[in-house]
mmCIF file of the C-alpha atoms, coordinates in Angstrom:
data_MODEL
# 
_entry.id   MODEL 
# 
loop_
_atom_site.group_PDB 
_atom_site.id 
_atom_site.type_symbol 
_atom_site.label_atom_id 
_atom_site.label_alt_id 
_atom_site.label_comp_id 
_atom_site.label_asym_id 
_atom_site.label_entity_id 
_atom_site.label_seq_id 
_atom_site.pdbx_PDB_ins_code 
_atom_site.Cartn_x 
_atom_site.Cartn_y 
_atom_site.Cartn_z 
_atom_site.occupancy 
_atom_site.B_iso_or_equiv 
_atom_site.pdbx_formal_charge 
_atom_site.auth_seq_id 
_atom_site.auth_comp_id 
_atom_site.auth_asym_id 
_atom_site.auth_atom_id 
_atom_site.pdbx_PDB_model_num 
ATOM 1   C CA . MET A 1 1   ? -124.888 25.832 -126.476 1.00 0.00 ? 1   MET A CA 1 
ATOM 2   C CA . LEU A 1 2   ? -124.640 25.970 -122.670 1.00 0.00 ? 2   LEU A CA 1 
ATOM 3   C CA . ILE A 1 3   ? -120.930 25.108 -122.862 1.00 0.00 ? 3   ILE A CA 1 
ATOM 4   C CA . GLY A 1 4   ? -120.391 27.798 -125.497 1.00 0.00 ? 4   GLY A CA 1 
ATOM 5   C CA . ARG A 1 5   ? -122.137 30.422 -123.393 1.00 0.00 ? 5   ARG A CA 1 
ATOM 6   C CA . PHE A 1 6   ? -120.107 29.443 -120.325 1.00 0.00 ? 6   PHE A CA 1 
ATOM 7   C CA . ALA A 1 7   ? -116.853 29.721 -122.302 1.00 0.00 ? 7   ALA A CA 1 
ATOM 8   C CA . LEU A 1 8   ? -117.872 33.104 -123.665 1.00 0.00 ? 8   LEU A CA 1 
ATOM 9   C CA . LYS A 1 9   ? -118.673 34.380 -120.185 1.00 0.00 ? 9   LYS A CA 1 
ATOM 10  C CA . SER A 1 10  ? -115.329 33.108 -118.939 1.00 0.00 ? 10  SER A CA 1 
ATOM 11  C CA . VAL A 1 11  ? -113.469 34.950 -121.695 1.00 0.00 ? 11  VAL A CA 1 
ATOM 12  C CA . LEU A 1 12  ? -115.403 38.154 -121.010 1.00 0.00 ? 12  LEU A CA 1 
ATOM 13  C CA . ALA A 1 13  ? -114.683 37.806 -117.297 1.00 0.00 ? 13  ALA A CA 1 
ATOM 14  C CA . ILE A 1 14  ? -110.950 37.474 -118.021 1.00 0.00 ? 14  ILE A CA 1 
ATOM 15  C CA . PHE A 1 15  ? -110.947 40.601 -120.194 1.00 0.00 ? 15  PHE A CA 1 
ATOM 16  C CA . PHE A 1 16  ? -112.913 42.445 -117.523 1.00 0.00 ? 16  PHE A CA 1 
ATOM 17  C CA . VAL A 1 17  ? -110.359 41.524 -114.844 1.00 0.00 ? 17  VAL A CA 1 
ATOM 18  C CA . LEU A 1 18  ? -107.435 42.419 -117.112 1.00 0.00 ? 18  LEU A CA 1 
ATOM 19  C CA . GLY A 1 19  ? -109.061 45.750 -117.848 1.00 0.00 ? 19  GLY A CA 1 
ATOM 20  C CA . TRP A 1 20  ? -108.862 46.554 -114.162 1.00 0.00 ? 20  TRP A CA 1 
ATOM 21  C CA . LEU A 1 21  ? -105.448 45.024 -113.529 1.00 0.00 ? 21  LEU A CA 1 
ATOM 22  C CA . LEU A 1 22  ? -103.610 46.876 -116.283 1.00 0.00 ? 22  LEU A CA 1 
ATOM 23  C CA . PRO A 1 23  ? -104.318 50.394 -114.964 1.00 0.00 ? 23  PRO A CA 1 
ATOM 24  C CA . ILE A 1 24  ? -103.528 49.230 -111.428 1.00 0.00 ? 24  ILE A CA 1 
ATOM 25  C CA . SER A 1 25  ? -100.158 47.820 -112.468 1.00 0.00 ? 25  SER A CA 1 
ATOM 26  C CA . ALA A 1 26  ? -99.376  50.990 -114.379 1.00 0.00 ? 26  ALA A CA 1 
ATOM 27  C CA . GLN A 1 27  ? -100.179 53.068 -111.291 1.00 0.00 ? 27  GLN A CA 1 
ATOM 28  C CA . ALA A 1 28  ? -98.017  50.780 -109.190 1.00 0.00 ? 28  ALA A CA 1 
ATOM 29  C CA . GLU A 1 29  ? -94.872  51.682 -111.133 1.00 0.00 ? 29  GLU A CA 1 
ATOM 30  C CA . THR A 1 30  ? -92.005  52.049 -108.689 1.00 0.00 ? 30  THR A CA 1 
ATOM 31  C CA . PRO A 1 31  ? -90.003  55.284 -109.027 1.00 0.00 ? 31  PRO A CA 1 
ATOM 32  C CA . ARG A 1 32  ? -86.321  54.892 -109.749 1.00 0.00 ? 32  ARG A CA 1 
ATOM 33  C CA . GLN A 1 33  ? -84.306  56.565 -107.010 1.00 0.00 ? 33  GLN A CA 1 
ATOM 34  C CA . LEU A 1 34  ? -81.590  58.806 -108.406 1.00 0.00 ? 34  LEU A CA 1 
ATOM 35  C CA . GLU A 1 35  ? -78.522  60.496 -107.028 1.00 0.00 ? 35  GLU A CA 1 
ATOM 36  C CA . TRP A 1 36  ? -77.085  63.613 -108.623 1.00 0.00 ? 36  TRP A CA 1 
ATOM 37  C CA . ASP A 1 37  ? -74.224  61.663 -110.190 1.00 0.00 ? 37  ASP A CA 1 
ATOM 38  C CA . ASP A 1 38  ? -76.845  59.692 -112.141 1.00 0.00 ? 38  ASP A CA 1 
ATOM 39  C CA . LEU A 1 39  ? -77.667  62.877 -114.099 1.00 0.00 ? 39  LEU A CA 1 
ATOM 40  C CA . VAL A 1 40  ? -74.159  63.052 -115.572 1.00 0.00 ? 40  VAL A CA 1 
ATOM 41  C CA . PRO A 1 41  ? -73.546  60.946 -118.708 1.00 0.00 ? 41  PRO A CA 1 
ATOM 42  C CA . SER A 1 42  ? -70.833  58.349 -118.410 1.00 0.00 ? 42  SER A CA 1 
ATOM 43  C CA . GLY A 1 43  ? -67.819  58.634 -120.671 1.00 0.00 ? 43  GLY A CA 1 
ATOM 44  C CA . ALA A 1 44  ? -64.141  58.015 -121.029 1.00 0.00 ? 44  ALA A CA 1 
ATOM 45  C CA . PRO A 1 45  ? -61.972  59.308 -118.154 1.00 0.00 ? 45  PRO A CA 1 
ATOM 46  C CA . ILE A 1 46  ? -60.898  62.900 -118.642 1.00 0.00 ? 46  ILE A CA 1 
ATOM 47  C CA . ASP A 1 47  ? -57.152  63.517 -118.578 1.00 0.00 ? 47  ASP A CA 1 
ATOM 48  C CA . ASP A 1 48  ? -56.353  65.550 -115.456 1.00 0.00 ? 48  ASP A CA 1 
ATOM 49  C CA . PRO A 1 49  ? -52.762  66.892 -115.303 1.00 0.00 ? 49  PRO A CA 1 
ATOM 50  C CA . LEU A 1 50  ? -53.339  68.128 -111.735 1.00 0.00 ? 50  LEU A CA 1 
ATOM 51  C CA . LEU A 1 51  ? -53.197  64.537 -110.513 1.00 0.00 ? 51  LEU A CA 1 
ATOM 52  C CA . GLU A 1 52  ? -49.499  64.481 -111.405 1.00 0.00 ? 52  GLU A CA 1 
ATOM 53  C CA . LEU A 1 53  ? -48.731  67.585 -109.338 1.00 0.00 ? 53  LEU A CA 1 
ATOM 54  C CA . THR A 1 54  ? -48.540  68.430 -105.666 1.00 0.00 ? 54  THR A CA 1 
ATOM 55  C CA . THR A 1 55  ? -51.338  70.503 -104.135 1.00 0.00 ? 55  THR A CA 1 
ATOM 56  C CA . ASN A 1 56  ? -49.241  73.682 -104.326 1.00 0.00 ? 56  ASN A CA 1 
ATOM 57  C CA . GLN A 1 57  ? -48.151  72.997 -107.905 1.00 0.00 ? 57  GLN A CA 1 
ATOM 58  C CA . GLY A 1 58  ? -51.743  72.373 -108.957 1.00 0.00 ? 58  GLY A CA 1 
ATOM 59  C CA . PHE A 1 59  ? -52.902  75.611 -107.334 1.00 0.00 ? 59  PHE A CA 1 
ATOM 60  C CA . GLU A 1 60  ? -50.124  77.583 -109.022 1.00 0.00 ? 60  GLU A CA 1 
ATOM 61  C CA . LEU A 1 61  ? -50.862  76.019 -112.430 1.00 0.00 ? 61  LEU A CA 1 
ATOM 62  C CA . GLU A 1 62  ? -54.538  76.954 -112.136 1.00 0.00 ? 62  GLU A CA 1 
ATOM 63  C CA . THR A 1 63  ? -53.561  80.464 -111.084 1.00 0.00 ? 63  THR A CA 1 
ATOM 64  C CA . ILE A 1 64  ? -51.288  80.816 -114.126 1.00 0.00 ? 64  ILE A CA 1 
ATOM 65  C CA . ALA A 1 65  ? -54.084  79.609 -116.413 1.00 0.00 ? 65  ALA A CA 1 
ATOM 66  C CA . SER A 1 66  ? -56.501  82.124 -114.887 1.00 0.00 ? 66  SER A CA 1 
ATOM 67  C CA . ILE A 1 67  ? -54.051  85.025 -115.228 1.00 0.00 ? 67  ILE A CA 1 
ATOM 68  C CA . ARG A 1 68  ? -53.283  84.154 -118.848 1.00 0.00 ? 68  ARG A CA 1 
ATOM 69  C CA . ALA A 1 69  ? -56.991  84.007 -119.653 1.00 0.00 ? 69  ALA A CA 1 
ATOM 70  C CA . ARG A 1 70  ? -57.588  87.400 -118.055 1.00 0.00 ? 70  ARG A CA 1 
ATOM 71  C CA . ARG A 1 71  ? -54.688  88.883 -120.028 1.00 0.00 ? 71  ARG A CA 1 
ATOM 72  C CA . GLU A 1 72  ? -56.032  87.486 -123.313 1.00 0.00 ? 72  GLU A CA 1 
ATOM 73  C CA . LEU A 1 73  ? -59.442  89.006 -122.570 1.00 0.00 ? 73  LEU A CA 1 
ATOM 74  C CA . GLY A 1 74  ? -57.820  92.384 -121.870 1.00 0.00 ? 74  GLY A CA 1 
ATOM 75  C CA . MET A 1 75  ? -58.958  92.358 -118.257 1.00 0.00 ? 75  MET A CA 1 
ATOM 76  C CA . ILE A 1 76  ? -55.420  92.989 -117.039 1.00 0.00 ? 76  ILE A CA 1 
ATOM 77  C CA . SER A 1 77  ? -52.384  94.462 -118.769 1.00 0.00 ? 77  SER A CA 1 
ATOM 78  C CA . ASP A 1 78  ? -49.046  92.754 -119.310 1.00 0.00 ? 78  ASP A CA 1 
ATOM 79  C CA . VAL A 1 79  ? -47.435  95.050 -116.739 1.00 0.00 ? 79  VAL A CA 1 
ATOM 80  C CA . ALA A 1 80  ? -50.074  94.667 -114.040 1.00 0.00 ? 80  ALA A CA 1 
ATOM 81  C CA . ASP A 1 81  ? -49.010  93.272 -110.659 1.00 0.00 ? 81  ASP A CA 1 
ATOM 82  C CA . GLU A 1 82  ? -51.153  90.206 -111.273 1.00 0.00 ? 82  GLU A CA 1 
ATOM 83  C CA . ALA A 1 83  ? -49.435  89.528 -114.597 1.00 0.00 ? 83  ALA A CA 1 
ATOM 84  C CA . GLU A 1 84  ? -46.010  89.867 -112.973 1.00 0.00 ? 84  GLU A CA 1 
ATOM 85  C CA . TRP A 1 85  ? -47.057  87.452 -110.241 1.00 0.00 ? 85  TRP A CA 1 
ATOM 86  C CA . GLY A 1 86  ? -48.104  84.980 -112.924 1.00 0.00 ? 86  GLY A CA 1 
ATOM 87  C CA . GLY A 1 87  ? -44.669  85.250 -114.484 1.00 0.00 ? 87  GLY A CA 1 
ATOM 88  C CA . GLU A 1 88  ? -43.044  84.535 -111.119 1.00 0.00 ? 88  GLU A CA 1 
ATOM 89  C CA . LEU A 1 89  ? -45.191  81.426 -110.671 1.00 0.00 ? 89  LEU A CA 1 
ATOM 90  C CA . GLU A 1 90  ? -44.245  80.183 -114.139 1.00 0.00 ? 90  GLU A CA 1 
ATOM 91  C CA . ALA A 1 91  ? -40.540  80.663 -113.386 1.00 0.00 ? 91  ALA A CA 1 
ATOM 92  C CA . ARG A 1 92  ? -40.924  78.819 -110.068 1.00 0.00 ? 92  ARG A CA 1 
ATOM 93  C CA . LEU A 1 93  ? -42.604  75.797 -111.674 1.00 0.00 ? 93  LEU A CA 1 
ATOM 94  C CA . LYS A 1 94  ? -40.033  75.683 -114.479 1.00 0.00 ? 94  LYS A CA 1 
ATOM 95  C CA . LYS A 1 95  ? -37.248  75.530 -111.888 1.00 0.00 ? 95  LYS A CA 1 
ATOM 96  C CA . GLN A 1 96  ? -38.995  72.450 -110.500 1.00 0.00 ? 96  GLN A CA 1 
ATOM 97  C CA . GLY A 1 97  ? -38.584  70.759 -113.883 1.00 0.00 ? 97  GLY A CA 1 
ATOM 98  C CA . LEU A 1 98  ? -42.184  71.118 -115.059 1.00 0.00 ? 98  LEU A CA 1 
ATOM 99  C CA . ASP A 1 99  ? -43.144  71.718 -118.702 1.00 0.00 ? 99  ASP A CA 1 
ATOM 100 C CA . ILE A 1 100 ? -45.532  74.621 -118.138 1.00 0.00 ? 100 ILE A CA 1 
ATOM 101 C CA . GLU A 1 101 ? -46.775  74.942 -121.719 1.00 0.00 ? 101 GLU A CA 1 
ATOM 102 C CA . ALA A 1 102 ? -47.588  71.241 -122.026 1.00 0.00 ? 102 ALA A CA 1 
ATOM 103 C CA . LEU A 1 103 ? -49.337  71.206 -118.647 1.00 0.00 ? 103 LEU A CA 1 
ATOM 104 C CA . LEU A 1 104 ? -51.365  74.305 -119.482 1.00 0.00 ? 104 LEU A CA 1 
ATOM 105 C CA . GLN A 1 105 ? -52.447  72.792 -122.802 1.00 0.00 ? 105 GLN A CA 1 
ATOM 106 C CA . ARG A 1 106 ? -53.638  69.623 -121.066 1.00 0.00 ? 106 ARG A CA 1 
ATOM 107 C CA . TYR A 1 107 ? -55.335  71.696 -118.364 1.00 0.00 ? 107 TYR A CA 1 
ATOM 108 C CA . MET A 1 108 ? -57.296  73.723 -120.928 1.00 0.00 ? 108 MET A CA 1 
ATOM 109 C CA . LYS A 1 109 ? -58.336  70.555 -122.765 1.00 0.00 ? 109 LYS A CA 1 
ATOM 110 C CA . MET A 1 110 ? -59.537  69.142 -119.463 1.00 0.00 ? 110 MET A CA 1 
ATOM 111 C CA . GLN A 1 111 ? -61.621  72.258 -118.769 1.00 0.00 ? 111 GLN A CA 1 
ATOM 112 C CA . MET A 1 112 ? -63.205  72.085 -122.227 1.00 0.00 ? 112 MET A CA 1 
ATOM 113 C CA . ALA A 1 113 ? -63.998  68.370 -121.803 1.00 0.00 ? 113 ALA A CA 1 
ATOM 114 C CA . ILE A 1 114 ? -65.584  69.008 -118.389 1.00 0.00 ? 114 ILE A CA 1 
ATOM 115 C CA . LYS A 1 115 ? -67.656  71.883 -119.772 1.00 0.00 ? 115 LYS A CA 1 
ATOM 116 C CA . GLU A 1 116 ? -68.857  69.729 -122.672 1.00 0.00 ? 116 GLU A CA 1 
ATOM 117 C CA . ARG A 1 117 ? -69.832  66.828 -120.405 1.00 0.00 ? 117 ARG A CA 1 
ATOM 118 C CA . ASN A 1 118 ? -71.550  69.168 -117.936 1.00 0.00 ? 118 ASN A CA 1 
ATOM 119 C CA . GLY A 1 119 ? -73.799  70.351 -120.747 1.00 0.00 ? 119 GLY A CA 1 
ATOM 120 C CA . GLN A 1 120 ? -74.983  66.840 -121.613 1.00 0.00 ? 120 GLN A CA 1 
ATOM 121 C CA . VAL A 1 121 ? -77.907  64.918 -120.144 1.00 0.00 ? 121 VAL A CA 1 
ATOM 122 C CA . VAL A 1 122 ? -78.689  61.221 -119.768 1.00 0.00 ? 122 VAL A CA 1 
ATOM 123 C CA . GLU A 1 123 ? -81.241  60.633 -122.526 1.00 0.00 ? 123 GLU A CA 1 
ATOM 124 C CA . ALA A 1 124 ? -82.233  57.265 -121.021 1.00 0.00 ? 124 ALA A CA 1 
ATOM 125 C CA . LEU A 1 125 ? -83.920  59.198 -118.177 1.00 0.00 ? 125 LEU A CA 1 
ATOM 126 C CA . ASP A 1 126 ? -86.421  60.825 -120.531 1.00 0.00 ? 126 ASP A CA 1 
ATOM 127 C CA . GLY A 1 127 ? -89.905  59.747 -119.451 1.00 0.00 ? 127 GLY A CA 1 
ATOM 128 C CA . ALA A 1 128 ? -88.667  57.850 -116.394 1.00 0.00 ? 128 ALA A CA 1 
ATOM 129 C CA . LEU A 1 129 ? -90.580  57.982 -113.109 1.00 0.00 ? 129 LEU A CA 1 
ATOM 130 C CA . ILE A 1 130 ? -87.914  59.030 -110.616 1.00 0.00 ? 130 ILE A CA 1 
ATOM 131 C CA . ARG A 1 131 ? -87.406  60.014 -106.989 1.00 0.00 ? 131 ARG A CA 1 
ATOM 132 C CA . MET A 1 132 ? -84.460  62.159 -105.967 1.00 0.00 ? 132 MET A CA 1 
ATOM 133 C CA . PRO A 1 133 ? -83.327  64.467 -103.154 1.00 0.00 ? 133 PRO A CA 1 
ATOM 134 C CA . GLY A 1 134 ? -82.255  68.066 -103.410 1.00 0.00 ? 134 GLY A CA 1 
ATOM 135 C CA . TYR A 1 135 ? -82.736  71.647 -102.272 1.00 0.00 ? 135 TYR A CA 1 
ATOM 136 C CA . VAL A 1 136 ? -85.506  73.973 -103.434 1.00 0.00 ? 136 VAL A CA 1 
ATOM 137 C CA . LEU A 1 137 ? -84.349  77.150 -105.137 1.00 0.00 ? 137 LEU A CA 1 
ATOM 138 C CA . PRO A 1 138 ? -87.509  79.224 -105.823 1.00 0.00 ? 138 PRO A CA 1 
ATOM 139 C CA . LEU A 1 139 ? -87.726  81.239 -109.000 1.00 0.00 ? 139 LEU A CA 1 
ATOM 140 C CA . GLU A 1 140 ? -90.672  83.253 -107.688 1.00 0.00 ? 140 GLU A CA 1 
ATOM 141 C CA . PHE A 1 141 ? -92.365  83.488 -104.307 1.00 0.00 ? 141 PHE A CA 1 
ATOM 142 C CA . GLU A 1 142 ? -96.048  83.929 -103.535 1.00 0.00 ? 142 GLU A CA 1 
ATOM 143 C CA . GLY A 1 143 ? -95.898  84.397 -99.790  1.00 0.00 ? 143 GLY A CA 1 
ATOM 144 C CA . GLN A 1 144 ? -94.160  81.219 -98.638  1.00 0.00 ? 144 GLN A CA 1 
ATOM 145 C CA . SER A 1 145 ? -95.597  79.058 -101.411 1.00 0.00 ? 145 SER A CA 1 
ATOM 146 C CA . VAL A 1 146 ? -93.883  78.007 -104.612 1.00 0.00 ? 146 VAL A CA 1 
ATOM 147 C CA . GLU A 1 147 ? -95.120  76.172 -107.705 1.00 0.00 ? 147 GLU A CA 1 
ATOM 148 C CA . GLU A 1 148 ? -92.024  76.403 -109.887 1.00 0.00 ? 148 GLU A CA 1 
ATOM 149 C CA . PHE A 1 149 ? -88.452  76.100 -108.689 1.00 0.00 ? 149 PHE A CA 1 
ATOM 150 C CA . LEU A 1 150 ? -85.034  74.693 -109.417 1.00 0.00 ? 150 LEU A CA 1 
ATOM 151 C CA . LEU A 1 151 ? -83.953  71.545 -107.638 1.00 0.00 ? 151 LEU A CA 1 
ATOM 152 C CA . VAL A 1 152 ? -80.230  71.829 -106.897 1.00 0.00 ? 152 VAL A CA 1 
ATOM 153 C CA . PRO A 1 153 ? -77.699  69.497 -105.247 1.00 0.00 ? 153 PRO A CA 1 
ATOM 154 C CA . TYR A 1 154 ? -76.393  71.788 -102.503 1.00 0.00 ? 154 TYR A CA 1 
ATOM 155 C CA . VAL A 1 155 ? -77.389  74.718 -100.321 1.00 0.00 ? 155 VAL A CA 1 
ATOM 156 C CA . GLY A 1 156 ? -76.791  78.199 -101.728 1.00 0.00 ? 156 GLY A CA 1 
ATOM 157 C CA . ALA A 1 157 ? -76.483  77.154 -105.382 1.00 0.00 ? 157 ALA A CA 1 
ATOM 158 C CA . CYS A 1 158 ? -76.750  80.192 -107.716 1.00 0.00 ? 158 CYS A CA 1 
ATOM 159 C CA . ILE A 1 159 ? -77.044  82.604 -104.772 1.00 0.00 ? 159 ILE A CA 1 
ATOM 160 C CA . HIS A 1 160 ? -73.460  83.189 -103.629 1.00 0.00 ? 160 HIS A CA 1 
ATOM 161 C CA . VAL A 1 161 ? -71.567  81.041 -106.142 1.00 0.00 ? 161 VAL A CA 1 
ATOM 162 C CA . PRO A 1 162 ? -71.715  80.374 -109.907 1.00 0.00 ? 162 PRO A CA 1 
ATOM 163 C CA . PRO A 1 163 ? -74.688  78.189 -110.971 1.00 0.00 ? 163 PRO A CA 1 
ATOM 164 C CA . PRO A 1 164 ? -74.200  74.413 -111.024 1.00 0.00 ? 164 PRO A CA 1 
ATOM 165 C CA . PRO A 1 165 ? -73.695  72.736 -114.412 1.00 0.00 ? 165 PRO A CA 1 
ATOM 166 C CA . ARG A 1 166 ? -76.735  72.299 -116.660 1.00 0.00 ? 166 ARG A CA 1 
ATOM 167 C CA . ASN A 1 167 ? -77.047  68.617 -115.824 1.00 0.00 ? 167 ASN A CA 1 
ATOM 168 C CA . GLN A 1 168 ? -76.992  69.396 -112.102 1.00 0.00 ? 168 GLN A CA 1 
ATOM 169 C CA . MET A 1 169 ? -80.150  71.498 -112.133 1.00 0.00 ? 169 MET A CA 1 
ATOM 170 C CA . VAL A 1 170 ? -83.732  70.277 -112.490 1.00 0.00 ? 170 VAL A CA 1 
ATOM 171 C CA . PHE A 1 171 ? -86.649  72.586 -113.236 1.00 0.00 ? 171 PHE A CA 1 
ATOM 172 C CA . VAL A 1 172 ? -89.697  71.469 -111.227 1.00 0.00 ? 172 VAL A CA 1 
ATOM 173 C CA . ARG A 1 173 ? -93.304  72.458 -111.893 1.00 0.00 ? 173 ARG A CA 1 
ATOM 174 C CA . LEU A 1 174 ? -95.795  71.283 -109.248 1.00 0.00 ? 174 LEU A CA 1 
ATOM 175 C CA . ASN A 1 175 ? -99.499  70.543 -109.701 1.00 0.00 ? 175 ASN A CA 1 
ATOM 176 C CA . GLN A 1 176 ? -100.167 72.559 -106.569 1.00 0.00 ? 176 GLN A CA 1 
ATOM 177 C CA . SER A 1 177 ? -98.158  75.033 -104.541 1.00 0.00 ? 177 SER A CA 1 
ATOM 178 C CA . PHE A 1 178 ? -95.767  73.909 -101.824 1.00 0.00 ? 178 PHE A CA 1 
ATOM 179 C CA . ALA A 1 179 ? -95.365  75.873 -98.588  1.00 0.00 ? 179 ALA A CA 1 
ATOM 180 C CA . MET A 1 180 ? -91.679  76.549 -97.943  1.00 0.00 ? 180 MET A CA 1 
ATOM 181 C CA . LYS A 1 181 ? -90.619  76.274 -94.313  1.00 0.00 ? 181 LYS A CA 1 
ATOM 182 C CA . ASP A 1 182 ? -86.913  76.825 -94.829  1.00 0.00 ? 182 ASP A CA 1 
ATOM 183 C CA . LEU A 1 183 ? -84.886  77.670 -97.932  1.00 0.00 ? 183 LEU A CA 1 
ATOM 184 C CA . TYR A 1 184 ? -82.191  75.297 -96.714  1.00 0.00 ? 184 TYR A CA 1 
ATOM 185 C CA . GLU A 1 185 ? -84.548  72.385 -96.096  1.00 0.00 ? 185 GLU A CA 1 
ATOM 186 C CA . PRO A 1 186 ? -83.837  69.306 -98.265  1.00 0.00 ? 186 PRO A CA 1 
ATOM 187 C CA . VAL A 1 187 ? -86.757  67.544 -99.932  1.00 0.00 ? 187 VAL A CA 1 
ATOM 188 C CA . TRP A 1 188 ? -87.615  64.443 -101.926 1.00 0.00 ? 188 TRP A CA 1 
ATOM 189 C CA . ILE A 1 189 ? -89.096  64.983 -105.379 1.00 0.00 ? 189 ILE A CA 1 
ATOM 190 C CA . THR A 1 190 ? -91.052  62.254 -107.173 1.00 0.00 ? 190 THR A CA 1 
ATOM 191 C CA . GLY A 1 191 ? -92.288  62.649 -110.735 1.00 0.00 ? 191 GLY A CA 1 
ATOM 192 C CA . ARG A 1 192 ? -91.835  62.035 -114.427 1.00 0.00 ? 192 ARG A CA 1 
ATOM 193 C CA . MET A 1 193 ? -88.533  63.347 -115.759 1.00 0.00 ? 193 MET A CA 1 
ATOM 194 C CA . LYS A 1 194 ? -87.979  64.963 -119.151 1.00 0.00 ? 194 LYS A CA 1 
ATOM 195 C CA . THR A 1 195 ? -84.604  65.633 -120.719 1.00 0.00 ? 195 THR A CA 1 
ATOM 196 C CA . ARG A 1 196 ? -85.472  68.947 -122.290 1.00 0.00 ? 196 ARG A CA 1 
ATOM 197 C CA . GLY A 1 197 ? -83.598  72.091 -121.393 1.00 0.00 ? 197 GLY A CA 1 
ATOM 198 C CA . VAL A 1 198 ? -85.174  75.100 -119.711 1.00 0.00 ? 198 VAL A CA 1 
ATOM 199 C CA . ASN A 1 199 ? -83.655  78.571 -119.433 1.00 0.00 ? 199 ASN A CA 1 
ATOM 200 C CA . LYS A 1 200 ? -84.765  80.827 -116.607 1.00 0.00 ? 200 LYS A CA 1 
ATOM 201 C CA . SER A 1 201 ? -83.840  84.158 -115.055 1.00 0.00 ? 201 SER A CA 1 
ATOM 202 C CA . MET A 1 202 ? -83.677  84.536 -111.310 1.00 0.00 ? 202 MET A CA 1 
ATOM 203 C CA . ASN A 1 203 ? -82.971  87.291 -108.854 1.00 0.00 ? 203 ASN A CA 1 
ATOM 204 C CA . VAL A 1 204 ? -79.834  86.981 -106.744 1.00 0.00 ? 204 VAL A CA 1 
ATOM 205 C CA . VAL A 1 205 ? -77.970  89.203 -104.302 1.00 0.00 ? 205 VAL A CA 1 
ATOM 206 C CA . ASP A 1 206 ? -76.063  90.995 -107.070 1.00 0.00 ? 206 ASP A CA 1 
ATOM 207 C CA . GLY A 1 207 ? -78.946  91.323 -109.535 1.00 0.00 ? 207 GLY A CA 1 
ATOM 208 C CA . THR A 1 208 ? -80.321  88.870 -112.086 1.00 0.00 ? 208 THR A CA 1 
ATOM 209 C CA . ILE A 1 209 ? -78.649  85.836 -113.590 1.00 0.00 ? 209 ILE A CA 1 
ATOM 210 C CA . ASP A 1 210 ? -79.661  83.414 -116.347 1.00 0.00 ? 210 ASP A CA 1 
ATOM 211 C CA . VAL A 1 211 ? -79.617  79.735 -115.439 1.00 0.00 ? 211 VAL A CA 1 
ATOM 212 C CA . SER A 1 212 ? -80.082  76.646 -117.580 1.00 0.00 ? 212 SER A CA 1 
ATOM 213 C CA . ALA A 1 213 ? -81.560  73.385 -116.298 1.00 0.00 ? 213 ALA A CA 1 
ATOM 214 C CA . GLY A 1 214 ? -81.015  70.223 -118.328 1.00 0.00 ? 214 GLY A CA 1 
ATOM 215 C CA . TYR A 1 215 ? -83.961  68.333 -116.845 1.00 0.00 ? 215 TYR A CA 1 
ATOM 216 C CA . VAL A 1 216 ? -87.640  69.001 -116.121 1.00 0.00 ? 216 VAL A CA 1 
ATOM 217 C CA . ILE A 1 217 ? -90.032  67.295 -113.709 1.00 0.00 ? 217 ILE A CA 1 
ATOM 218 C CA . GLU A 1 218 ? -93.733  68.152 -113.893 1.00 0.00 ? 218 GLU A CA 1 
ATOM 219 C CA . GLY A 1 219 ? -96.712  67.272 -111.711 1.00 0.00 ? 219 GLY A CA 1 
ATOM 220 C CA . THR A 1 220 ? -94.584  65.965 -108.887 1.00 0.00 ? 220 THR A CA 1 
ATOM 221 C CA . ARG A 1 221 ? -94.923  64.899 -105.287 1.00 0.00 ? 221 ARG A CA 1 
ATOM 222 C CA . ILE A 1 222 ? -92.734  66.785 -102.838 1.00 0.00 ? 222 ILE A CA 1 
ATOM 223 C CA . GLU A 1 223 ? -92.039  65.717 -99.262  1.00 0.00 ? 223 GLU A CA 1 
ATOM 224 C CA . PRO A 1 224 ? -89.510  66.505 -96.523  1.00 0.00 ? 224 PRO A CA 1 
ATOM 225 C CA . TYR A 1 225 ? -86.202  64.694 -96.854  1.00 0.00 ? 225 TYR A CA 1 
ATOM 226 C CA . GLU A 1 226 ? -85.712  61.682 -94.651  1.00 0.00 ? 226 GLU A CA 1 
ATOM 227 C CA . GLU A 1 227 ? -83.033  58.988 -94.930  1.00 0.00 ? 227 GLU A CA 1 
# 
């Protein structure tokens, strides 16, 4: 009976120790450090006709595509100076032996493929504990403190230029407010990532714009950026 009691105590002691070790190991989970490229799904290479052209030819092809799009939307007339300039660019590229229509078709397909990929997220990141750098873009201020903001890859995103793609914006909700020292100060964010989209409105210089973030991080740790 003494041996049986000793064995039972040993088993209970093991379970007791494991009961403490399991939560500790869970808390000791190491965050996966991400770069912004990690938020873009991998896929087959996208055909880029601009790679076959010189810098000037590529610029002129993009200009022609933009002018044609504006004409189709009725933003400019067929006799506008801009439309005539587009015609001159087309004639110039044709003289250089380029098939304008084929190049424009490939260019538009490339733009559609880029737009589609930019709207996708990496589902494998859902639920992952991550750490990544970025810039804080507040949605609302309370003094100098923020609790909700967009994490973006570069300074000035959404303010003076079009918003980054959906998979290049992360909506962050903190457990407690963070005192902003500088809008252009990079930070590290650590937290649990979710791959659910969030749509928000934010005030910019020219009014209000709607932005869409493909990722969410909640209850995070935020700290100044250091290499």
